N, C-alpha and C positions, 0 to 999 in steps of 0.2 A: 348147304347146311353150315350153320355157324358152330364153331368149336371154341369153348373157353376152358381154360385150365382152372381147377378149384384150389385156391389157396397155395399154389406152388407145389402141391403134392402130386402123386401119381394117379390122379383122378381127373377126368375130363367130362365136361357136359356138352352134349351135342343138341343144338336147338334148330328146329325147322318149323316154319309157319306155312301151312298149305294155302293154296289159292282161296279156299273157302274160309280162311281165317283161323282154323284150328291151330293152336300152339302145341308142339310136341317137344318135350324135354326128356333126353335120354342120357343116363349116367351108367355106362358099362363098368362092371366090377368083375372081371373075368377070373379073379383070384377067389371069388366066392362061388358057392354052389346054388344059392337061391336067387330068385328074382321077385320083384314087386311091381305090380301095375296099378296105377290109379287113373281112372277116367272121370274127370270132374267138371262140373259147371259152377259158374260164379253166381249161384242162386241159393240163397239161404233164407232164414227167417227174418232178416233185416228188411227185406223187400216186401212191403205190405200194400203198396199201391203203385200202379204204373199205368201208362197210356200209350196207345198206338193209333195213328190215323184219327186223332180227335175222339177216340173212344177210350173211356176210363175203365180200369179194372181195379177192383178192390176185393180180392179173394179173402175167404175166411183165414183168420190167424192159424198158423201151424200147417199151411198147405205145402210148404217145401218138404217138411218132414213126412207128411202124408203121401206126397208124390213119390218120395224115395221108397216108402213101403210098397207102394203099388207097382213100382218098376219090376218087382220080383213076381208079379202075376203075368204069366205069358199066355198068349192065345193057344199055343200048342199044348198047354198043360204041364210043360216041363219046368220044374222049379230050378232056377239058376243055382241055388245052393246045392241041390242034388247033383246037378251036372258037374260043378266044380269039385264036389266031394268025390264023385265017381272017377274024375280025372286025376285024383291024387293031389288036389290043390285046395287051399282054403280061400274063402271069399267073405266079403262083408260090405257094408255101406254105412255112411254116416252123414248126418245133416248138421251143419253148424249155423251160426248167425249169418255168415257170409259165403258159404259154399255147400255143395253136396258132392260126395265122391263115392264111387263104386270101385271096389278093389278086389284083386285076386293075387295070391302069392303062394309060391311053392318052389319045387326044384325040378319039375318035369312038365312036359306037354305045353311049352311056352306058346308055340304057334297057335294051336287049337284053342287055348284059353284066351289068348289075346283077341282072336277072331270072335269067340263067343261073347266076351265082355263087351266089345264094340257093338255087336249085333243086338244083344238083349237090351242095352241101354238105349239104342236107337229104334226100339220097337215097342212102344207103350201099348198097353192093352187095358183100357178102362171101360167098365160096363156099370150100369146102375147097380147091378147085383153085387159085383165084387167091391165097389166103393162102400156100399152099405155094410157089408160084411167086416170091412176093415175098421169101421168107426168104433165098433165094440172093442177090438183089439187095442187100438190106440188109446181109447178112453181108459182101459185098464192100465196101460203103460203110464199115462198121465197121473192117474190116481196112486200108482205104485210109487212113483218118484216123490209125490207129496209126503209119503211116509218116511222118506230118507232125510234125516235131520240136516246133513251137510247141504243137500240140494235145497231144502226149504230155507235154510239160513242164507244161502247165496241169492235165491230169488227175492227174499225180503230186502236184502242189501241192495239188489239191483233196482227195486222199486223206490228205495230211498235215494239212490244216486240219480236216477234218470226221471225227468219230468214227462217226457212224451216218447223218447226213443224206444223202438221195439226191443232193445236189449233188456228192457225191464220185463219182458214177457217170455214165458217158457218157449223154447224152440219148438216144442210139440204143440203149442197153442193151449187152448182150453177145451174142455169137453163140449161146452156150448158152441164154440166156434167150429170145431171139426164136425159136429153134427150137421152143420149147414153145407159142407162140402159136396159138390156134385161132380160127375165125370167131366162136365163142360168146364168147370173151374180148373180141373187138372190138366185138360188139354190146353186151355188158355195159357197156363203157366209153362207147360212143357213146350208148346210151340213157339213161345216168346224167349225162353231162356235156355232150353236144351238145343242150342244151335251152335255150329262149329265155332263161330267168332265170339262166343261167350264161354267156350269150353277149352279144356286142355288135357293132354295125356302125359303122365310122368311115369317113366319106366326106369328102374334102378336094379342092378345086380348082374347076374350071368346070363347074357343074352347077346344076340347079334343085332347091332343097330340097323344095319342095312335090311336084314330080314324083317325087323319090326317095322321099319318105315314103309317097306313094300306092302306089308300086310295092311297097315293103316290106310295107305293111299288107295288100295284096292277095295277094302271094305267100306270106306267112306267116300268113294268117288262120286256118289250121287247126292251127297249132302252139300247144300248150297249156303253161301253167306247171305244173311238177311240183315236189314237195318234193325238194330236193337231198340227195344221200347224205351221210352223216357220214364225213369224211375223217380217218383216223387220223393224229394228230400224232406227229411224230418227236422223241424226246427227244435233245437235243444238249448236250454239255458245254460249259462256257465255255472251257475250255483248248483249245489245238490238239492234235491227235492225235499228231503227231510234229514235233519242232523242226527237224530237218535231214535232208536226204537227198541223196545224190550218185548220179547215173545217167549213162549214156552214150547218145549218140544219133548219128544219121547227119548230122553237121553239120561244118562247117569251123571255125566260131568258137564258143567256149563261150557258154552261155546261163545266165541266172540268173532265178529266180522267187521272189518273196516274197509272203506273205499275212499280213495283220495282222487278227486276229479280234477284233471289238469287241462285247461284249454291250451291249445298248441299255437294259436295264431301269432303270439308274440315271442315264441321260442325260436331262436335263430339257428336251428339245426335241421338238416334234412331228416326224413323219416327214419332212415336206417340208423343214422348217428343218434337221433333222439332216443330210439329204443335201447341202444347200447348204453347211453349215459343214464337213462332212467333205471335200467336193470343194475347198472353199477351202483347208483345211488341207494337203491333199496337193498342191495346185497350188503353194502357198507352199514346201513342202518339196522337191518333185521336179519342179516345172514348168519350162518352157523358160527362164524368167529366174531360176530359183532359184540360191542359192549352191552347192548340190549340183551342179547342172548345170555351173556355171562350174568347179568344182574338177575334176570328172571329165573335162571337155573339155581342160583344161590338162594333165592326165595321160594324155590320149588312151585313156581307159578305156571310153568309151561309144560304141557303134556303132548303137544304136537302143533306144528305151525306150517302153513303153506302160503306162498306169495305168487303173484302173477301181475303182469302188466298187459292190459287190453287196449286195442286201438279201435277208435271209430272215426268218423269223418274229421272232426275238428277237435278231438279230445284224446287223451290217454287217461286211463283209470288204473290206479294201483289198488289191488285186492290183497287183503291179509285175512286169513282165517285161522283160528287157533282154538284148541281145547285147553281149559284151565280150571283148577279147583276154586279159583276166586276171580270171577269176571271183572268186578269193579277195580280190583288192584292191578289186573293186567291191562285194562283200558287206561288207567292212570299212567302206567309205565309206557304204553304206546304213545299216548298224548305228549308225555314228556320228551320223547324222542323227536316227535314232529315239531313240537314247540321251539326246541333249541337244537337244530340240525348241526351235528358235529361230525366233521370229516377229518381224515388224516391221509396224507400223501403216501405214507409207507404201505398202508393197507390197500390203497388204490393200485399201487404198482404190483403188489403181491397178487391181487385178484386178477389183474391183467394176465399174469403168467399162468395162473390156474386156468383161466378161460382159453388161452392159446393151446395149452396141453389138452384140454377137453375137446377142442376143435379137431385136433389130430386124431383123437380116439373115435370121434364121430364118423370120420371118413373111413373107418375100418368096419362099419356096421351098416348093413343094407337098410334096416328099419330106421336107424337114426338119420341116415342121409335122406330117406324118403320123407320123414317128419319135417326135417329142417327145410328141405327143398320146397315141399308143399306149402309150408308157412310162408316162405319167401315169395312164392308165386302169388298167393292170396294177398299178402300184406303190401307187397311192393311191385307186383306185376312181372317179376323176373326173378331168377336165382341170383343171389348175391355171391359172386365167386371169390371175393377177397376179404372174407370176414376177419381172418387172422391179421391181415394188414391193417384193417380198420381198428381192430382192438389195439394193436401196437402203437397206432398213431393217436390213441385217446390221450388227452391232456387234462391234467388235474385242474388247471385254471378254467378249462371249459366247463367242468363239473361244478366248480364254485360259482361261475357265472350263471349256470342253469338254475342252481338252487335259489339264487336271488330273485328269480322270476317265477317262482312257484308259490302259490298260496297254500301253505300246509295246513290251514284251518278249513279249507273247503272239503270237509270229510262228512261221510255218514258212518255211523256206528250202530251195529245191531247186536244185541245181547240175547242169547238164548239160554234160559234156565230150565232145569228139569221140571216136568209137569208136577211131580209130587213135592 
Protein backbone atom coordinates (compact mmCIF):
# COMPACT_ATOMS: atom_id res chain seq x y z
CA UNK A 1 0.00 0.00 0.00
CA UNK A 2 1.38 3.37 -1.02
CA UNK A 3 1.24 6.23 1.50
CA UNK A 4 1.46 9.88 0.48
CA UNK A 5 1.29 12.91 2.73
CA UNK A 6 -1.14 15.63 1.68
CA UNK A 7 0.37 19.11 1.49
CA UNK A 8 2.61 18.64 4.53
CA UNK A 9 -0.40 18.55 6.85
CA UNK A 10 -1.57 15.88 9.29
CA UNK A 11 -3.40 14.06 6.51
CA UNK A 12 -2.24 11.00 4.57
CA UNK A 13 -3.67 9.21 1.54
CA UNK A 14 -3.23 5.45 1.25
CA UNK A 15 -3.45 4.01 -2.26
CA UNK A 16 -3.82 0.38 -3.22
CA UNK A 17 -4.40 -1.14 -6.65
CA UNK A 18 -5.81 -4.65 -6.55
CA UNK A 19 -4.75 -7.40 -8.96
CA UNK A 20 -7.99 -6.87 -10.87
CA UNK A 21 -7.02 -3.23 -11.50
CA UNK A 22 -9.37 -1.53 -9.01
CA UNK A 23 -7.85 1.64 -7.53
CA UNK A 24 -8.57 2.30 -3.84
CA UNK A 25 -7.92 5.73 -2.31
CA UNK A 26 -8.29 6.05 1.47
CA UNK A 27 -7.87 9.25 3.50
CA UNK A 28 -8.45 8.54 7.21
CA UNK A 29 -9.53 11.52 9.31
CA UNK A 30 -9.82 10.02 12.79
CA UNK A 31 -10.48 13.44 14.32
CA UNK A 32 -13.85 13.48 12.51
CA UNK A 33 -17.02 11.57 13.31
CA UNK A 34 -18.30 11.00 9.80
CA UNK A 35 -17.15 9.03 6.77
CA UNK A 36 -17.84 9.23 3.04
CA UNK A 37 -17.58 6.38 0.50
CA UNK A 38 -17.63 6.81 -3.29
CA UNK A 39 -17.63 3.83 -5.65
CA UNK A 40 -17.15 5.21 -9.16
CA UNK A 41 -16.69 4.25 -12.78
CA UNK A 42 -14.99 6.31 -15.45
CA UNK A 43 -18.11 6.14 -17.60
CA UNK A 44 -20.19 9.23 -18.27
CA UNK A 45 -22.13 10.87 -21.07
CA UNK A 46 -18.94 11.73 -23.02
CA UNK A 47 -18.71 8.12 -24.19
CA UNK A 48 -21.16 7.82 -27.07
CA UNK A 49 -19.53 5.15 -29.22
CA UNK A 50 -17.12 2.29 -28.49
CA UNK A 51 -15.98 -1.02 -29.93
CA UNK A 52 -14.80 -4.42 -28.76
CA UNK A 53 -13.61 -7.38 -30.82
CA UNK A 54 -14.45 -5.56 -34.05
CA UNK A 55 -18.02 -5.02 -32.91
CA UNK A 56 -19.21 -1.42 -32.70
CA UNK A 57 -21.56 -0.13 -30.01
CA UNK A 58 -23.43 3.16 -30.34
CA UNK A 59 -25.96 3.21 -27.49
CA UNK A 60 -28.67 5.89 -27.26
CA UNK A 61 -27.58 9.24 -25.81
CA UNK A 62 -28.12 9.53 -22.07
CA UNK A 63 -27.45 5.87 -21.37
CA UNK A 64 -24.84 6.48 -18.62
CA UNK A 65 -27.41 8.47 -16.63
CA UNK A 66 -30.16 5.91 -17.38
CA UNK A 67 -27.88 3.09 -16.21
CA UNK A 68 -27.21 4.94 -12.94
CA UNK A 69 -30.96 5.16 -12.29
CA UNK A 70 -31.46 1.46 -12.97
CA UNK A 71 -28.68 0.38 -10.59
CA UNK A 72 -31.11 1.15 -7.77
CA UNK A 73 -33.52 -1.52 -9.05
CA UNK A 74 -32.49 -4.74 -7.28
CA UNK A 75 -33.74 -8.26 -8.01
CA UNK A 76 -34.58 -8.85 -4.33
CA UNK A 77 -36.88 -5.82 -4.40
CA UNK A 78 -34.92 -3.95 -1.71
CA UNK A 79 -34.37 -0.31 -2.62
CA UNK A 80 -30.76 0.68 -1.75
CA UNK A 81 -32.00 4.09 -0.63
CA UNK A 82 -34.25 2.35 1.88
CA UNK A 83 -31.43 0.09 3.07
CA UNK A 84 -29.06 2.98 3.72
CA UNK A 85 -31.77 5.06 5.38
CA UNK A 86 -32.61 2.23 7.77
CA UNK A 87 -28.92 1.87 8.60
CA UNK A 88 -28.79 5.55 9.60
CA UNK A 89 -26.82 6.58 6.52
CA UNK A 90 -27.43 8.87 3.55
CA UNK A 91 -26.83 7.74 -0.01
CA UNK A 92 -26.93 9.13 -3.51
CA UNK A 93 -25.60 8.73 -7.04
CA UNK A 94 -24.67 11.07 -9.86
CA UNK A 95 -23.63 10.95 -13.50
CA UNK A 96 -21.40 13.56 -15.07
CA UNK A 97 -19.83 13.96 -18.48
CA UNK A 98 -16.87 11.75 -17.52
CA UNK A 99 -17.92 9.51 -14.61
CA UNK A 100 -20.69 7.97 -12.54
CA UNK A 101 -20.47 7.54 -8.78
CA UNK A 102 -22.50 5.83 -6.07
CA UNK A 103 -22.04 7.20 -2.56
CA UNK A 104 -23.01 6.66 1.03
CA UNK A 105 -22.06 8.84 3.97
CA UNK A 106 -22.80 8.91 7.68
CA UNK A 107 -21.42 8.29 11.15
CA UNK A 108 -22.23 4.60 11.82
CA UNK A 109 -22.43 1.10 10.33
CA UNK A 110 -19.36 1.67 8.16
CA UNK A 111 -18.60 -2.00 7.54
CA UNK A 112 -22.11 -3.11 6.59
CA UNK A 113 -22.69 -0.02 4.44
CA UNK A 114 -19.42 -0.47 2.55
CA UNK A 115 -20.31 -4.12 1.87
CA UNK A 116 -23.79 -3.23 0.69
CA UNK A 117 -22.56 -0.40 -1.57
CA UNK A 118 -20.07 -2.71 -3.27
CA UNK A 119 -22.58 -5.48 -3.73
CA UNK A 120 -25.49 -3.48 -5.12
CA UNK A 121 -23.29 -1.68 -7.68
CA UNK A 122 -21.90 -5.06 -8.75
CA UNK A 123 -25.33 -6.67 -9.15
CA UNK A 124 -27.29 -5.04 -12.01
CA UNK A 125 -30.85 -6.13 -12.65
CA UNK A 126 -32.37 -4.96 -15.90
CA UNK A 127 -35.61 -6.28 -17.37
CA UNK A 128 -37.74 -5.15 -20.28
CA UNK A 129 -40.40 -4.07 -17.77
CA UNK A 130 -38.23 -2.03 -15.41
CA UNK A 131 -36.43 -0.34 -18.33
CA UNK A 132 -39.74 0.75 -19.87
CA UNK A 133 -40.96 2.04 -16.51
CA UNK A 134 -37.85 4.20 -16.09
CA UNK A 135 -38.24 5.93 -19.44
CA UNK A 136 -41.21 7.97 -18.29
CA UNK A 137 -39.45 8.97 -15.07
CA UNK A 138 -36.34 10.20 -16.87
CA UNK A 139 -38.40 11.91 -19.57
CA UNK A 140 -40.07 13.95 -16.83
CA UNK A 141 -36.65 14.80 -15.40
CA UNK A 142 -35.37 15.95 -18.81
CA UNK A 143 -38.42 18.14 -19.39
CA UNK A 144 -38.23 19.54 -15.85
CA UNK A 145 -34.65 20.72 -16.39
CA UNK A 146 -35.66 22.42 -19.64
CA UNK A 147 -37.86 24.71 -17.53
CA UNK A 148 -34.89 25.82 -15.40
CA UNK A 149 -33.49 29.02 -16.98
CA UNK A 150 -29.88 28.56 -15.82
CA UNK A 151 -29.80 25.02 -17.17
CA UNK A 152 -31.30 26.04 -20.52
CA UNK A 153 -28.85 28.95 -20.76
CA UNK A 154 -25.88 26.65 -20.13
CA UNK A 155 -27.03 24.07 -22.67
CA UNK A 156 -27.53 26.74 -25.34
CA UNK A 157 -24.04 28.03 -24.60
CA UNK A 158 -22.63 24.50 -24.92
CA UNK A 159 -24.31 24.15 -28.32
CA UNK A 160 -22.62 27.39 -29.37
CA UNK A 161 -19.17 26.35 -28.10
CA UNK A 162 -18.97 22.78 -29.37
CA UNK A 163 -19.39 21.59 -32.95
CA UNK A 164 -19.64 17.84 -32.35
CA UNK A 165 -18.44 17.04 -28.85
CA UNK A 166 -21.04 15.34 -26.59
CA UNK A 167 -20.57 18.11 -24.03
CA UNK A 168 -23.10 20.00 -26.14
CA UNK A 169 -25.74 17.41 -25.16
CA UNK A 170 -27.62 17.08 -21.87
CA UNK A 171 -26.07 14.36 -19.69
CA UNK A 172 -29.54 12.80 -19.42
CA UNK A 173 -29.88 12.70 -23.21
CA UNK A 174 -33.12 13.50 -25.00
CA UNK A 175 -36.57 12.02 -24.63
CA UNK A 176 -36.33 10.61 -28.15
CA UNK A 177 -33.00 8.91 -27.41
CA UNK A 178 -33.87 7.41 -24.02
CA UNK A 179 -37.02 5.89 -25.51
CA UNK A 180 -34.70 3.74 -27.67
CA UNK A 181 -32.83 2.23 -24.69
CA UNK A 182 -33.17 -1.51 -24.13
CA UNK A 183 -31.95 -3.76 -21.34
CA UNK A 184 -29.38 -5.15 -23.82
CA UNK A 185 -27.95 -1.60 -24.27
CA UNK A 186 -27.63 -1.27 -20.50
CA UNK A 187 -25.87 -4.61 -20.10
CA UNK A 188 -23.51 -3.77 -22.99
CA UNK A 189 -22.41 -0.56 -21.26
CA UNK A 190 -22.34 -2.09 -17.79
CA UNK A 191 -20.24 -5.10 -18.85
CA UNK A 192 -17.75 -2.90 -20.70
CA UNK A 193 -17.30 -0.04 -18.23
CA UNK A 194 -18.38 -1.25 -14.78
CA UNK A 195 -15.25 -3.36 -14.47
CA UNK A 196 -12.55 -3.13 -11.77
CA UNK A 197 -9.82 -1.65 -13.98
CA UNK A 198 -12.17 1.17 -15.02
CA UNK A 199 -13.41 1.89 -11.48
CA UNK A 200 -12.14 3.23 -8.19
CA UNK A 201 -13.18 3.54 -4.55
CA UNK A 202 -12.58 6.71 -2.53
CA UNK A 203 -13.08 6.63 1.26
CA UNK A 204 -12.56 9.68 3.48
CA UNK A 205 -13.25 10.28 7.17
CA UNK A 206 -13.39 8.21 10.35
CA UNK A 207 -12.73 4.57 9.44
CA UNK A 208 -10.05 1.89 9.66
CA UNK A 209 -8.10 1.58 6.42
CA UNK A 210 -7.13 -2.03 7.20
CA UNK A 211 -10.75 -2.95 7.85
CA UNK A 212 -11.92 -1.18 4.68
CA UNK A 213 -9.27 -2.83 2.52
CA UNK A 214 -10.09 -6.31 3.85
CA UNK A 215 -13.80 -5.80 3.13
CA UNK A 216 -13.14 -4.58 -0.41
CA UNK A 217 -10.80 -7.47 -1.19
CA UNK A 218 -13.28 -10.02 0.15
CA UNK A 219 -16.38 -8.59 -1.53
CA UNK A 220 -14.69 -8.10 -4.90
CA UNK A 221 -12.50 -11.21 -4.97
CA UNK A 222 -14.44 -12.65 -7.91
CA UNK A 223 -14.27 -9.50 -10.03
CA UNK A 224 -11.74 -9.84 -12.85
CA UNK A 225 -9.78 -7.38 -14.94
CA UNK A 226 -10.87 -7.23 -18.58
CA UNK A 227 -9.50 -5.43 -21.61
CA UNK A 228 -11.31 -2.12 -21.87
CA UNK A 229 -13.18 -1.26 -25.06
CA UNK A 230 -11.86 1.24 -27.56
CA UNK A 231 -13.72 4.51 -27.16
CA UNK A 232 -14.20 6.49 -30.35
CA UNK A 233 -12.61 9.92 -30.12
CA UNK A 234 -14.72 12.89 -31.15
CA UNK A 235 -13.11 15.37 -33.52
CA UNK A 236 -13.71 18.91 -32.34
CA UNK A 237 -12.73 22.13 -34.13
CA UNK A 238 -10.67 24.77 -32.36
CA UNK A 239 -13.16 27.49 -33.23
CA UNK A 240 -16.46 27.94 -31.43
CA UNK A 241 -19.54 26.69 -33.27
CA UNK A 242 -21.48 29.96 -33.01
CA UNK A 243 -20.35 33.37 -31.78
CA UNK A 244 -23.61 34.80 -30.46
CA UNK A 245 -27.16 33.71 -29.70
CA UNK A 246 -30.15 35.51 -28.22
CA UNK A 247 -32.95 33.52 -26.57
CA UNK A 248 -35.90 34.13 -24.27
CA UNK A 249 -36.69 32.45 -20.98
CA UNK A 250 -39.11 32.39 -18.08
CA UNK A 251 -37.13 34.95 -16.09
CA UNK A 252 -37.64 38.38 -14.57
CA UNK A 253 -34.06 39.61 -15.03
CA UNK A 254 -31.88 39.07 -18.14
CA UNK A 255 -29.06 36.55 -18.04
CA UNK A 256 -25.75 36.36 -19.90
CA UNK A 257 -23.47 33.38 -20.51
CA UNK A 258 -20.01 33.42 -22.07
CA UNK A 259 -17.73 30.56 -23.06
CA UNK A 260 -14.07 30.97 -24.00
CA UNK A 261 -12.68 27.93 -25.84
CA UNK A 262 -8.94 27.41 -25.34
CA UNK A 263 -7.03 24.77 -27.36
CA UNK A 264 -4.24 23.37 -25.18
CA UNK A 265 -1.85 21.82 -27.73
CA UNK A 266 0.49 24.83 -27.77
CA UNK A 267 0.28 25.73 -24.08
CA UNK A 268 3.51 24.61 -22.43
CA UNK A 269 2.14 23.62 -19.03
CA UNK A 270 1.11 20.25 -17.67
CA UNK A 271 -2.59 19.75 -16.98
CA UNK A 272 -2.46 20.50 -13.25
CA UNK A 273 -0.41 23.65 -13.75
CA UNK A 274 -2.61 24.79 -16.60
CA UNK A 275 -5.73 24.50 -14.46
CA UNK A 276 -4.07 26.50 -11.68
CA UNK A 277 -2.92 29.27 -14.00
CA UNK A 278 -6.22 29.49 -15.85
CA UNK A 279 -8.15 29.70 -12.59
CA UNK A 280 -5.72 32.39 -11.44
CA UNK A 281 -6.21 34.30 -14.70
CA UNK A 282 -10.00 34.31 -14.50
CA UNK A 283 -9.96 35.11 -10.78
CA UNK A 284 -7.84 38.16 -11.55
CA UNK A 285 -10.12 39.19 -14.42
CA UNK A 286 -13.56 38.43 -12.96
CA UNK A 287 -13.09 37.54 -9.28
CA UNK A 288 -14.69 39.30 -6.32
CA UNK A 289 -11.87 41.83 -5.99
CA UNK A 290 -11.25 42.40 -9.72
CA UNK A 291 -11.46 45.77 -11.44
CA UNK A 292 -14.29 44.35 -13.55
CA UNK A 293 -16.36 43.64 -10.45
CA UNK A 294 -15.73 47.12 -9.14
CA UNK A 295 -16.84 48.73 -12.40
CA UNK A 296 -20.03 46.71 -12.80
CA UNK A 297 -20.90 47.25 -9.13
CA UNK A 298 -20.65 50.99 -9.59
CA UNK A 299 -22.91 50.74 -12.64
CA UNK A 300 -25.27 48.35 -10.80
CA UNK A 301 -24.93 45.94 -13.70
CA UNK A 302 -24.37 42.69 -11.82
CA UNK A 303 -26.87 40.75 -9.72
CA UNK A 304 -25.00 37.47 -9.62
CA UNK A 305 -22.02 35.81 -11.30
CA UNK A 306 -20.43 32.35 -11.42
CA UNK A 307 -17.38 31.06 -13.29
CA UNK A 308 -15.87 27.66 -14.03
CA UNK A 309 -13.08 26.10 -16.08
CA UNK A 310 -13.96 22.82 -17.84
CA UNK A 311 -11.52 20.28 -19.26
CA UNK A 312 -11.96 18.02 -22.28
CA UNK A 313 -9.37 16.12 -24.29
CA UNK A 314 -7.57 18.97 -26.09
CA UNK A 315 -9.35 22.03 -24.72
CA UNK A 316 -10.11 24.09 -21.66
CA UNK A 317 -13.33 26.08 -21.66
CA UNK A 318 -13.97 29.04 -19.38
CA UNK A 319 -17.63 29.58 -18.48
CA UNK A 320 -19.12 32.78 -17.09
CA UNK A 321 -22.80 33.10 -16.22
CA UNK A 322 -24.40 36.24 -14.82
CA UNK A 323 -27.71 37.93 -14.05
CA UNK A 324 -27.97 41.61 -14.97
CA UNK A 325 -30.53 44.37 -15.47
CA UNK A 326 -28.82 45.30 -18.76
CA UNK A 327 -27.45 42.37 -20.76
CA UNK A 328 -25.93 44.44 -23.57
CA UNK A 329 -23.98 46.71 -21.23
CA UNK A 330 -22.67 43.75 -19.23
CA UNK A 331 -21.60 41.97 -22.41
CA UNK A 332 -19.71 45.10 -23.46
CA UNK A 333 -17.91 45.19 -20.10
CA UNK A 334 -16.99 41.49 -20.35
CA UNK A 335 -15.67 41.92 -23.90
CA UNK A 336 -13.62 44.94 -22.79
CA UNK A 337 -11.91 42.77 -20.16
CA UNK A 338 -11.07 40.05 -22.68
CA UNK A 339 -10.03 42.50 -25.43
CA UNK A 340 -7.42 44.14 -23.19
CA UNK A 341 -6.32 41.63 -20.55
CA UNK A 342 -4.70 43.53 -17.70
CA UNK A 343 -2.91 41.78 -14.85
CA UNK A 344 -0.97 42.96 -11.83
CA UNK A 345 1.61 41.04 -9.83
CA UNK A 346 0.42 42.30 -6.42
CA UNK A 347 -3.04 40.81 -6.90
CA UNK A 348 -1.43 37.62 -8.20
CA UNK A 349 0.58 37.20 -5.01
CA UNK A 350 -2.38 38.09 -2.80
CA UNK A 351 -4.62 35.48 -4.42
CA UNK A 352 -1.91 32.84 -4.00
CA UNK A 353 -1.97 33.45 -0.24
CA UNK A 354 -5.77 33.22 -0.16
CA UNK A 355 -5.67 29.94 -2.06
CA UNK A 356 -3.10 28.43 0.31
CA UNK A 357 -5.25 29.37 3.31
CA UNK A 358 -8.27 27.82 1.60
CA UNK A 359 -6.37 24.57 1.03
CA UNK A 360 -5.64 24.32 4.76
CA UNK A 361 -9.35 24.77 5.52
CA UNK A 362 -10.34 22.14 2.97
CA UNK A 363 -8.36 19.45 4.77
CA UNK A 364 -10.48 20.00 7.88
CA UNK A 365 -13.72 19.06 6.12
CA UNK A 366 -14.58 15.52 5.00
CA UNK A 367 -16.91 16.55 2.15
CA UNK A 368 -14.43 19.09 0.74
CA UNK A 369 -11.62 16.53 0.80
CA UNK A 370 -13.90 14.07 -1.01
CA UNK A 371 -14.87 16.60 -3.69
CA UNK A 372 -11.29 17.72 -4.34
CA UNK A 373 -9.91 14.17 -4.34
CA UNK A 374 -12.64 12.87 -6.65
CA UNK A 375 -12.02 15.72 -9.11
CA UNK A 376 -8.29 14.98 -9.06
CA UNK A 377 -8.80 11.29 -9.80
CA UNK A 378 -11.13 12.01 -12.71
CA UNK A 379 -9.10 14.88 -14.19
CA UNK A 380 -5.56 13.69 -13.58
CA UNK A 381 -5.86 9.98 -12.78
CA UNK A 382 -4.49 10.41 -9.27
CA UNK A 383 -4.78 12.56 -6.15
CA UNK A 384 -2.57 15.67 -6.27
CA UNK A 385 -0.83 15.63 -2.87
CA UNK A 386 1.12 18.91 -3.10
CA UNK A 387 -1.34 21.51 -4.36
CA UNK A 388 -0.17 24.13 -1.81
CA UNK A 389 3.41 23.69 -2.97
CA UNK A 390 2.33 24.05 -6.59
CA UNK A 391 0.47 27.25 -5.71
CA UNK A 392 3.51 28.66 -3.87
CA UNK A 393 5.67 27.97 -6.94
CA UNK A 394 3.35 29.78 -9.36
CA UNK A 395 5.18 32.56 -11.20
CA UNK A 396 3.69 35.78 -12.51
CA UNK A 397 5.89 35.52 -15.63
CA UNK A 398 4.35 32.13 -16.49
CA UNK A 399 0.89 33.68 -16.31
CA UNK A 400 1.96 36.50 -18.63
CA UNK A 401 3.37 33.97 -21.10
CA UNK A 402 0.16 31.94 -20.98
CA UNK A 403 -1.97 34.99 -21.73
CA UNK A 404 0.05 35.63 -24.91
CA UNK A 405 -0.96 32.22 -26.25
CA UNK A 406 -4.72 32.49 -25.69
CA UNK A 407 -7.11 33.79 -28.33
CA UNK A 408 -9.53 35.75 -26.16
CA UNK A 409 -11.83 36.35 -29.13
CA UNK A 410 -12.63 32.64 -29.49
CA UNK A 411 -15.83 33.07 -27.49
CA UNK A 412 -19.52 32.27 -27.60
CA UNK A 413 -22.06 34.53 -25.90
CA UNK A 414 -25.69 33.68 -25.17
CA UNK A 415 -28.11 36.33 -24.00
CA UNK A 416 -31.40 35.35 -22.36
CA UNK A 417 -34.14 37.97 -22.05
CA UNK A 418 -37.48 37.66 -20.28
CA UNK A 419 -40.34 36.19 -22.34
CA UNK A 420 -42.48 39.24 -21.73
